[in-house]
N, C-alpha and C positions, 0 to 999 in steps of 0.2 A: 504494500500500500504506500502511496505517496503521503507526504505531510498533509496536503489538503484533504485527502481521503480520510486520514486519521482524525483530523480536526472536524470534518463533516460528520463522521460517525460519532465522535464525542459530542458534537452539537446536538445530534438527534436524541441524546440522553439528557440533555440539559437545555430545554426550551423555555422553561418558566423562569421569570426573574427571581422568584424566591429561591429556586434551586441554585441559581448562579450566585446569589448573595450568600447562601449557606456555604457554598464552595469557596467563595472569595475569602471567607474567614476560616473555614474548616481545613482546606488544603494547606495553607501556611502553618496552621497549628500542628498538623500532623508532621509536616516537614520539619518544623522547629523541634518537635519532640524527638524525632529520629536523629536530628543533629545533636541534641543534648546527649542522647544515648551514645552516639559516636564520639562525642567530645570527651567522654570519660576514658576513652582508650587513647593513650598518648603513645606516640612513636618514640621508642627508647633512645634513638640517636639525637633527638631534638625535643626536649621536654615541652617546648612551647608549641609544638605541632601535634595535632590530634587527628583522628580519623574523620572528624567532621569536615576539616579543611580538605582532606583528600577527596571526600564525597562532593564537596562544593566545586572543586576544580574539575573532577570527572563529569559531574552533572552539567557544569557550564559548557564544557567542550561538547557534550552530547547535544545540548540545545542549540549550539551554533550550527550544527549540521542541518537543522530544520529551517530556521529563519533567523537571520542575523539581528534584525531590529528587535524582535521579540526576545531573543537570547540576551540582548543587552539588558532589557528590563528584568529578565529572569536572573541574570548575574547580579544585578543590584539587590534583588530580593534575597538571593542565596547568600551574598556577602553580609547583608544586615542580619539575617537569621544565623549565619555562622558566627558572627561577632557576639550576638546575644547568647547563643548556645555555649560558646567557649567561656564567656563570662559566667553564665549560670553553672557551668561544670568545672570551674577552675579548681575547686577543692576535691574533685572526683565525685563519686556517687554518694554524697552525703544526704542527710534527710531532706534538706530543702531542694536539692536538684532532683532527687528521686520523686519528690512530691510534684515538682513542676513538670517533670517528664510525664508522670501518670496523668495529671490533670489535663495537660495540653493534648496528649495522645487521645485520651478518652473523649474530651470535649470536641476535638477536631473530628473524630469519627462519628460522634453523635450528630454534629452539624451535617456531615456528609449524608448520613442515613436519613435524617429529617428531610434534607433536600430531595433525596430520591423517593421518600414517602410522598412528599408534596408532588413531585413529578409523576409518580405512579410508574416508575421504570427502575429496573435494576441498574446498579453502577456500570459504567462503560467498561471498566476493567474486568467485569465478570465474563465478558465475551472475548477480550483480548488484553493480555497483561501490558502490552505496549501502551495502551490507553491510560493506564495508571501513571505512566511517565509523561504522557501528553497532558494530563490534567493540570499540572502547575503552569504549563505553557498556555493552556486554554484560558486560565483565569487572567494571565498577563494580557493575552489577546483581547479578552472581553473588556478589560479595563481600558485598553487602548481604543477599542471600538466605542466605548461609552464617551470618551473624550474627543471623538472624531478622527482618531488616527487609524491608519491602515484600513481605510474603507475598501480598497482594492482587495485585500485579503478577506475581509468580511463578506464581500459580494461573491467571491470565488468559493468560500466555504458554504455559504447559503445555496449557491447554484449547485454545487456538488452534493450537498445534503438533500436537495430536492430530487436530483437524479437518483441517488441511492434509495430514497424513499419510493420512487416510482418503479424501481427494479425489484422490489420485495414482493 
């Protein structure tokens, strides 16, 4: 599948504004919680580097293969979340960072599932795991669309989503 086809398929599972809003908050919360977990694991050769930063770098590279302008927005989000996760985890898995991890992970997933309950559809990644990785990029795209950026991409996604719907 192409990037546009993945985005169109993801869009088909997220057509209601309420679902998108729950995802705009839920996806970053889940991402942050995962980064907190990864930040507990420090790379022995450099105590100031942890696996969260390895994940941020690899994810950033991954997103640049899809769309450069959206990847820049994604990189900004990843860096902010990486800084917050590293700060939260600086003492390792202490009571506070474990609490923050659990709360953000659970709340993020609750928001996701509430959104899909509102939508009346299963999560997109239940059909294709790649769409789980597309989700964060989709929210960046949707924020761009809301502010009038990347209308060309939005039109292409909507056109492709319409074609996919007619082929079912």
